[in-house]
ROTI-452677 format. One record per residue (C-alpha): residue number from 1; residue in three letters; chain; x, y, z. Coordinates in Angstrom, 1 decimal, padded with zeros to 4 digits. Example, Ala and Ser with C-alpha at 12.3 -4.5 7.8 and 13.67 -1.06 7.14 Angstrom:
REM residues 2
<vextor n="1" res="ALA" chain="A" x="012.3" y="-004.5" z="007.8"/>
<vextor n="2" res="SER" chain="A" x="013.7" y="-001.1" z="007.1"/>
REM end
This chain:
REM residues 82
<vextor n="1" res="UNK" chain="A" x="-061.3" y="-088.9" z="083.5"/>
<vextor n="2" res="UNK" chain="A" x="-058.1" y="-090.8" z="084.5"/>
<vextor n="3" res="UNK" chain="A" x="-056.0" y="-093.1" z="082.4"/>
<vextor n="4" res="UNK" chain="A" x="-057.5" y="-096.5" z="082.2"/>
<vextor n="5" res="UNK" chain="A" x="-055.6" y="-099.8" z="082.0"/>
<vextor n="6" res="UNK" chain="A" x="-056.4" y="-101.4" z="078.7"/>
<vextor n="7" res="UNK" chain="A" x="-053.8" y="-104.3" z="078.6"/>
<vextor n="8" res="UNK" chain="A" x="-050.7" y="-105.8" z="080.1"/>
<vextor n="9" res="UNK" chain="A" x="-048.0" y="-107.4" z="078.1"/>
<vextor n="10" res="UNK" chain="A" x="-045.1" y="-109.4" z="079.5"/>
<vextor n="11" res="UNK" chain="A" x="-041.7" y="-110.7" z="078.6"/>
<vextor n="12" res="UNK" chain="A" x="-039.9" y="-112.8" z="081.2"/>
<vextor n="13" res="UNK" chain="A" x="-040.3" y="-111.1" z="084.4"/>
<vextor n="14" res="UNK" chain="A" x="-040.9" y="-107.6" z="082.9"/>
<vextor n="15" res="UNK" chain="A" x="-044.3" y="-106.2" z="082.0"/>
<vextor n="16" res="UNK" chain="A" x="-045.8" y="-103.3" z="080.1"/>
<vextor n="17" res="UNK" chain="A" x="-049.0" y="-101.8" z="081.4"/>
<vextor n="18" res="UNK" chain="A" x="-050.9" y="-099.9" z="078.6"/>
<vextor n="19" res="UNK" chain="A" x="-053.2" y="-097.1" z="079.6"/>
<vextor n="20" res="UNK" chain="A" x="-055.6" y="-095.1" z="077.5"/>
<vextor n="21" res="UNK" chain="A" x="-055.3" y="-091.4" z="078.5"/>
<vextor n="22" res="UNK" chain="A" x="-058.0" y="-088.6" z="078.3"/>
<vextor n="23" res="UNK" chain="A" x="-056.6" y="-087.4" z="075.0"/>
<vextor n="24" res="UNK" chain="A" x="-057.7" y="-089.2" z="071.8"/>
<vextor n="25" res="UNK" chain="A" x="-054.8" y="-091.0" z="070.1"/>
<vextor n="26" res="UNK" chain="A" x="-052.6" y="-091.0" z="073.2"/>
<vextor n="27" res="UNK" chain="A" x="-051.6" y="-094.1" z="075.2"/>
<vextor n="28" res="UNK" chain="A" x="-049.3" y="-094.4" z="078.2"/>
<vextor n="29" res="UNK" chain="A" x="-047.0" y="-097.4" z="078.6"/>
<vextor n="30" res="UNK" chain="A" x="-045.4" y="-098.1" z="081.9"/>
<vextor n="31" res="UNK" chain="A" x="-042.7" y="-100.8" z="081.9"/>
<vextor n="32" res="UNK" chain="A" x="-042.2" y="-102.6" z="085.2"/>
<vextor n="33" res="UNK" chain="A" x="-039.7" y="-105.1" z="086.6"/>
<vextor n="34" res="UNK" chain="A" x="-040.5" y="-108.3" z="088.6"/>
<vextor n="35" res="UNK" chain="A" x="-040.8" y="-106.3" z="091.8"/>
<vextor n="36" res="UNK" chain="A" x="-043.3" y="-103.9" z="090.2"/>
<vextor n="37" res="UNK" chain="A" x="-040.8" y="-101.1" z="090.1"/>
<vextor n="38" res="UNK" chain="A" x="-041.4" y="-098.6" z="087.3"/>
<vextor n="39" res="UNK" chain="A" x="-038.6" y="-098.7" z="084.7"/>
<vextor n="40" res="UNK" chain="A" x="-040.0" y="-096.4" z="082.0"/>
<vextor n="41" res="UNK" chain="A" x="-043.1" y="-094.2" z="081.4"/>
<vextor n="42" res="UNK" chain="A" x="-043.6" y="-093.6" z="077.7"/>
<vextor n="43" res="UNK" chain="A" x="-046.4" y="-091.7" z="075.9"/>
<vextor n="44" res="UNK" chain="A" x="-047.4" y="-093.1" z="072.5"/>
<vextor n="45" res="UNK" chain="A" x="-049.2" y="-090.4" z="070.4"/>
<vextor n="46" res="UNK" chain="A" x="-050.9" y="-090.2" z="067.0"/>
<vextor n="47" res="UNK" chain="A" x="-052.5" y="-093.6" z="067.0"/>
<vextor n="48" res="UNK" chain="A" x="-056.1" y="-094.8" z="067.3"/>
<vextor n="49" res="UNK" chain="A" x="-055.2" y="-098.1" z="069.1"/>
<vextor n="50" res="UNK" chain="A" x="-052.2" y="-099.3" z="071.0"/>
<vextor n="51" res="UNK" chain="A" x="-052.5" y="-102.4" z="068.9"/>
<vextor n="52" res="UNK" chain="A" x="-050.9" y="-100.4" z="066.1"/>
<vextor n="53" res="UNK" chain="A" x="-047.8" y="-100.3" z="068.2"/>
<vextor n="54" res="UNK" chain="A" x="-048.0" y="-103.6" z="070.0"/>
<vextor n="55" res="UNK" chain="A" x="-045.0" y="-105.0" z="068.1"/>
<vextor n="56" res="UNK" chain="A" x="-042.8" y="-102.0" z="069.2"/>
<vextor n="57" res="UNK" chain="A" x="-044.0" y="-102.4" z="072.8"/>
<vextor n="58" res="UNK" chain="A" x="-043.1" y="-106.0" z="072.8"/>
<vextor n="59" res="UNK" chain="A" x="-039.7" y="-105.2" z="071.2"/>
<vextor n="60" res="UNK" chain="A" x="-039.0" y="-102.7" z="074.0"/>
<vextor n="61" res="UNK" chain="A" x="-039.9" y="-105.3" z="076.6"/>
<vextor n="62" res="UNK" chain="A" x="-037.4" y="-107.7" z="075.0"/>
<vextor n="63" res="UNK" chain="A" x="-034.8" y="-105.0" z="074.9"/>
<vextor n="64" res="UNK" chain="A" x="-035.3" y="-104.1" z="078.6"/>
<vextor n="65" res="UNK" chain="A" x="-035.2" y="-107.8" z="079.5"/>
<vextor n="66" res="UNK" chain="A" x="-031.8" y="-108.0" z="077.7"/>
<vextor n="67" res="UNK" chain="A" x="-030.4" y="-105.0" z="079.7"/>
<vextor n="68" res="UNK" chain="A" x="-031.0" y="-102.0" z="077.3"/>
<vextor n="69" res="UNK" chain="A" x="-030.5" y="-098.6" z="078.8"/>
<vextor n="70" res="UNK" chain="A" x="-033.6" y="-096.8" z="080.2"/>
<vextor n="71" res="UNK" chain="A" x="-035.2" y="-093.9" z="078.4"/>
<vextor n="72" res="UNK" chain="A" x="-036.2" y="-090.7" z="080.2"/>
<vextor n="73" res="UNK" chain="A" x="-039.5" y="-090.9" z="082.1"/>
<vextor n="74" res="UNK" chain="A" x="-042.3" y="-089.3" z="080.1"/>
<vextor n="75" res="UNK" chain="A" x="-040.4" y="-089.4" z="076.8"/>
<vextor n="76" res="UNK" chain="A" x="-042.9" y="-089.3" z="073.9"/>
<vextor n="77" res="UNK" chain="A" x="-043.0" y="-091.9" z="071.3"/>
<vextor n="78" res="UNK" chain="A" x="-044.7" y="-090.4" z="068.2"/>
<vextor n="79" res="UNK" chain="A" x="-045.8" y="-092.8" z="065.6"/>
<vextor n="80" res="UNK" chain="A" x="-042.7" y="-092.0" z="063.4"/>
<vextor n="81" res="UNK" chain="A" x="-040.2" y="-092.2" z="066.2"/>
<vextor n="82" res="UNK" chain="A" x="-040.8" y="-095.6" z="067.8"/>
REM end
């Protein structure tokens, strides 16, 4: 089973694509710019629904829109770290 797109959030010209992975409690968020280039690829773990972290995802979109530095690709975002 592959990761499945469950939602897309946007802020200005940036967007966050949220995928459900094969592992329970794990979601992948890919942040993209207006040209659809990947900016960040973050794993969220230890949650039952991405909705639990939607505020943090939207905050990160806003930060990226304001020019925040990029995180490493594949960096994990545990529930207590985000």
